[in-house]
Structures are given as C-alpha cells and as structure tokens.
N, C-alpha and C positions, 0 to 999 in steps of 0.2 A: 137457312142463312146462306149468303153468298160468300165468296172469298176462298182463301186457301183452306185445305182440309188438314186437320190435325188428327193423326191416328193414335189412339190411346188404349193401352192394355190396362184396364182397371185392376188394381191389386186386390183382387178377391182371392186369387190363387196363392195371392198372395199372396165354415167350413158349420092316449089310452082308450084303447077302444072301450069306452065306458059309456053306455047309453044312459040318457036321463040325467037329472041333477044329482049331485053328490057333494058331500062335505068331508074332506079327508086331510088331516095334517101331514100324512106321509110319515115315513120312517124317521123318527128323531126330530120332527118339526114342531113338537109340542102343540101349542094352540094355534099355529098358523092355519089360515083358512084357505082351502083350495076347492073351488066349485067346478065340477066336471059335467059337461052336458053335450048332447049330440044335436047337431044342426045339419040336417040333410046329408048325413053320412060323414060329416066333419066333426071330429072331437075337439071341443073348445074347453080349455082349462083356464079359468080365471083365478089368479093368485093374489093373496094379500102380500103387501110388502113387509118383510121382516123389520122389526124395530131396529134402528140404526145402531143401537148399543147392544143388540143381541148377537149371539154366535151359535152356530150349529153344534159345536162340540168336537168337530173334527179338528185335528191339530197338525200343522206343518212344523217340522223340526226347527229348532232355533238356529241351526247352521246346516249347510249342505253336508251330506255324508261323503260325497265324492265331488271333487272339483277337477275338471279337465281344462288345461290351458296354461300357457307360460309366456312371459314376455321375451325370453331368450333361452338358449340352450338347445335341447333336442328339437329339430324342426318338426317332428311328429306332433309335438304339443303346442306349436305356434299356430293358433287358429286365426283364420282370416275369412271374412264374409261367410260366417256360419249361416247356413240356410235352414237348420233344424237338426233334430236328433230323434232317435227312437231306441227303445230298449227291447232286446230280443228275449225270448223265453228263458234262455240260460243265463241271463243277467248281463250279457255284453251290451255295450252302448255303441251305436253307430252314429257318427256325426257327419253331416253333409257340409264339407269344407269347400265352398265354391272358390276360394282364393287359390287353391291348388288343383281344383277339378277332381277331388277325391271323396270317397266315403272312407272315413277313418274309423277303425274298429278298436275299441278299448275293452279291457276286461272289467268285471264288476267293481274293482278297486281303482279304475281309471288308468291302468297301465296299457300303453299302446301295444296292440298285437300285430296289426297289419293294415294296409290301405288298399282299397279297391278302386279301379278306374284310372283316372288321369286325364289330362287335357288332350283333346284330339277329336277326330271325326270317326274313329274306328269303333267296332263293337265294344260296348261297355265303357267307352270314354265319354267325356263331357265337353260341351262347348263353353263359350264365354258365360261367366256369372252362373255357373252350374257345378254341382247339383244345387238347385234352389230349395229343395226340400227332400226328405226321405221319410217314408211311411210304410206301415205294414201292407203287404199284398196278400190276398187270399191264398191259402195253401202254404203258410209258413215261409213266405218269401218277402222281398222288399221291392218297393218302387221308388226310384229317384227321378225327380223332374228335371228336365233340361229344356226350359221353355224357348230360349232363343234359337235352339237347334230344331225345334218343332218335334220333340220326341220325349218319351219317358222310358227309362231302362229298368228292366226287371232282373233282380239278382236273387240267387239262392242264399240262404243264411250262411253258407260256407264261402260266399264271395263269387261263386260261379255265375258268369253272365248268362242269362237265359235268352232274352230277346229284347228288341226295342219296339215299343208301341208308337206308331206314327199316326197322329190324328188325321183323319181324312175330312174333306168337305169344308164346312164353314166353322168348325170347332177346333182351332189349332192349339188351344191351351188346355192341358189336362189339369183338372182340379184335384181329383183323387179317386181311388178305387171304390167300387161298390161290393157288397158281400158276395155277389154272384160272379165276380170276375170282370164285369163290365166297368167302365169308368165314366165319371161325370166330367164334362169338358165345357169350355166357354169360348165365346168369340172375342176377337178384337172388335172394339167399337170405334166409331168415328165421331168427331165433332167438327163442324164447319164454322169457323170464326170469321168475322169481317174485320179486315185491317182498319177500316174507318169507324167501326163500331166501338162502343165503350167496353171497358173490361167488365167481366161478369162472372157469376157463378154458373157453371154448366153441369149438367148431369146426363152424360151419355147412357144409353141403355146397354144392357148385357143380354146376350142370348145364350141359353144353355141347351145342351143335348147329352144324350147317353150314347157312348160308343161301345161297339163290340170289342173283344180282346184284340182283334186284328186292326182296330182303328176305324173301321167303317161305322157309319151312323146307324144306330139302333132306333133312336126316337128323338124327335125334337121336343124340348120342354117349354119353349116359348121365350118371350122377352120380358125382362124385369128391370127395375131402376138400378143403375150402377152407383158408383161413388161420386161425390161432388168434387169438382175441380174449380179452382180460381183461375180463370183464363184471362191473360193480358193480351189484348189485340194490338199488334204493332204493324207497321208497314212491311216488316220482314215475315209476318205470319203470326199465328196464334200460339202463345206460349203458356203452358200450364204451370201453376205454382201451387205449393202446399197451402192448404187452408186450415187454420187452427182448429175450427169447430165443425169440420165437414161431417155430413152424414155419410156413412159407409154402407156398402153392400158386402154380403158374405155368403158363402156356400160351404156346406159340409154334410157329411152323412151322419145319420142318427139311427142306428140299427139298420132296418131295411127301408128307412125313409130318407129323403133328401131335403135338407134345409136350404132354402133360398130366401133370404130375407134382408132387411135393412134395419138400421137402428134409429130410424126416424121417430118411432114410438116403441114402447116396451111390448113388442109382439114378435114372436118367433113363428114362422110358417114352415111347415114340413109337408112334403109332397110324396105321393107314391111314385114308383118308377114309370107309371103310365102318364104322369103329369097331373093327375088329379090331386086336389088339396085333401090332406088326410088329418092334419092336426094344427091347431092354433093355440099357442101358449102365450098368455098375457100375464103381466104383473102390474100392480098398482104403481103409478109413476106420475109425478107432478112436473109438467113441462115448464122450463124456465127460459125466457129469451135472453141471449147475451147482449151486453151493452158495448158501446164503443170503448169504454174504459176497460172492460174485460178483454177485448181484443188487443188493446195497446199493452196492458199489463202482461198478457200472455207472451206477446212477441218480445217485450223488453226482458222478461224472465228467461226466454230461450236464447236471447242474444245480448247478454249483459255487456259485452265488450264492443258492440256494434250499434251505436246510437242511430246510424243511418237506416237500420232495419225498420224503424218505425215509419220511415217515409213510404215504405212499400205497402203499408196498410192504411195509408191516409184515405184512399177512396175505395177500400175493400168493402164490399157489401156485407151486411150481417144476415145470418140465417135466422129463420123464424124461432128456432129453439135449439138449445144444446142437444146433442145426441142423447137418446134415452139410456144408452149403455155404451160400453166401449167395444167389446168383442165377445164372441161366444165360441166354445169348443165342447166336444163330447169326449168323456173319458172312456177308458177301456171297459168299464162296467155299464156304460150306457147312460150315465148321469150327464145332464146338461149343465155346464158352468158358464155363467155370464158375468163378465167383468163390469163393475160399476164405473160409470163415467165420473171422473173427478172434476167437480166444478171449481172455478177459481177460488183459491184459498183453502181447498181441501187437500189433505196429504194422505188419506187412507188408501189402502190397497185391498179393497173388498171385492169378493165374488159372491154372487147368489147361486146356490146350487139347487137344481131341480132333479127329481127322480126320473127314471127312464120313461115315465108316462107324462112328465111335464108338471108335476105337483111340486110346489116350492118346499124345500127342506130348511133353508136358512142361509146365513152369511158365514163366510170363511175368510179369515185374514190370510193374505198371501205375502210371502217375503219379497224383498226387492229383486225381482227377476225381470230383466228387460222384456223377454218374450217367452211365454210358456210353449214348449214344443209338444209336450205329451203329459197326460195325467193317467197313471196306472192305479192298480188297486191299492198299493201302499207307497206310492212315490209320485213326485212331480219332477219332470225333466225340463230344464229351461236354460236360456242363454242370458248372459250378462256382459256388459262392458264396464271397465273401471275408468278412473279419471284420465288415464293415459290411452284410452280406447283399445286396451288389450281385451280380447274376447275370451270368454269362458263358457263352458257347458257345465251345469251343476245338477246334481242328483240330490233332491230333498226328500227325506222321509215324510210320509203322510199317514197319520193314524186316524182311521175312521171309526174307532170303537166308541167314541163319545157320542152322547145323544144330543 
C-alpha cells in the first residue's frame, strides 16, 4: 500500500515426544481424551474439550493470601503502571512498578523491604514506561524489560545490577529468556496505510529471533502473523485503534521449546530453538462469527457513559470468528494454561490446563484477576485494579491435590 507508514510494536511482549497414536487422559483428567501422534518428526496432540460444567479439581483460594497495594499512605505501597511480578525462591515478591521506574521487593507477607533501580539512563535504571515486566533469569537472577530504552536489565536476587542486554540488529524487543541464557526477541513491524483508502483491519507480521547473552543474533526464526489492528486512515495518517474481538499473536517459552502462535484457532505451535516445528497442541473448538449486535453491545458495555463511542464502530469490519481463546502461559511446573475467550453474555473465568506434553487435564475456575503474572506450584500471582483504578498485586493459594 502507498501512503504514510505507521510503525507498530505489536504487544506480544506484551508467551511429547510420543511416536504413534495414543489415548491418554493425563494426570487427573478422568475420561478426557487426548490422542498423540507423530507426523514427520512433529508431535501432534489432539484433545477433547472438557465439558463446560466439569472442573479439574485444582482449587484457587477463595481470597488472596497476600495483597500488595494501597490508595494512600506509604508511597512504597502505592503502585502505578504495574508491569508484572514474580516470586523468588525464598518467598519474596518482586513487583515491576513502571510508574516509578522501580523493582519493588516485598517479603512473603507483603511488607515492603526495598526498591531497586529508579528512573534514568544509568546502569540498573529504567527509562519511560519501564520496567514493563520482570521474570526469572537462568542462574537464580531476574530480568526486567525496558523496551523503549532498547534494553533488558539483569539483577541478582539481592538487587545487585549485573548487566544490560541490548538487542542488536533487527530484533530490538526482548520477549523473554530461554533456559540456556539466550533470549527470544521480536521486531518492530510496519503497516503502510493510505490516507485516501477506507478504514480496515490490518495484521502486520512479526519476525522473531534468538539472541546471544551479549545481544548479538544467534538465529533468525522467521516471520509469523501478528495481532490485528483496526486502522483508521485519515489525511493526517493511519491511526490504529483497539478492536474488541481481534485475533492476537503471542510468544512464550515452554520448557526448551518456543511457542509462537495465534488464537485464530485452538492450536498452539511450539518450535525448537533451530526454528523447526516440534509440537502442535489442538483442542476441540467450535468457531462462532460475531454479529454487528455483538460488536455494539460490547462497545456499549465498555463505555456506558459515552454514547458517542458507538459511532466509532459504525463502519468497523467484523472478523470471521471470535478468537478461539484469550491468552496462554506456562507455569513453573511446565503446564500450559489457556484462558477461555468469553463470548458475549458469558461471565465465566475459565482456563484449560494441559500437562507438560500438551494433553488436556481439565478446566480451572480463576478468581477476578485483571492479569495473571505468574503461576507457581502452589500459587497464582496476579494484578488487579479496583473501581477507583487503584492497582494491586495479589498472591492467591493454588491447591493441585484434587484430581
């Protein structure tokens, strides 16, 4: 397309070698059916959908055991623009608080201990809107992302700044660390819109690569579909807007594999670090196309005090189908958790859990957490905002003993 160019960083950053056919319910899956087969060196796992009224038996606590955050008082507890959180082996909780450019450290009971970093350009400091995320780094360390400054900072668990990883070449955005100390990174993508053309749904591609610990390129992984954008073309240029039912792209690590996939259909694709496809995990899913009424109802529900918001969707195109699911993550035991997409009128908070080989285990009810940052062996760490937009980080107990 001609016209001005819109540069977009798609928010992806945002994550069983069993030959032949098999039938296995997995640990605690009861009668759920999973068929595992090999196809030219790719393990394909076909899974039955758990009945919507069934549950795996794992239980999330009725209330958070620890809540971090406060509307006023000690500034150390006033959270703003939380980019994520992680739990250290000794129980401390590290919160990425982008509003202050800090990693804030709390004890297992939620008491503030210290803060690392700060806003600035120096070693161990963070630029605007950072740290955008904090996550474990191989060797009992932490990595905090600073995307707009083009770097990721490595800290010891005592808060000592180790080094900055600055991506080189065409992969400026760090996605996350790999088990061997390398990192998965992605490109910025471009979309060329025409000021004279109609508004449209666009889907820029993403390119991924593996970087060495020093930031140099180890291997190119190729180009993949990115997330959908609703682009309004105006004489002033192409302007992206949020689309309610967009299909998203996501990347994450799953053991020694790299997941690069989309939620167009219920299929998770995992690759080896040489770029070859290693595993495809599928689950039964019935695609449903959205209607114009679905779109208007969604926008009206999100903007109850702004009737003019409906005007913005008057000519908005419809996607072919609702996303097959919402998002995916891998817990610290290697289980894959996939959040069910809530269709209009649904109010459930369900996640489908798969074992480390991709066989379905069942459904788990999740509490009202705005965004899950991490799932450990016996906990869920997440963020939440209240009706006054006060931000909190919450630690929820998770009991996996039920079948």
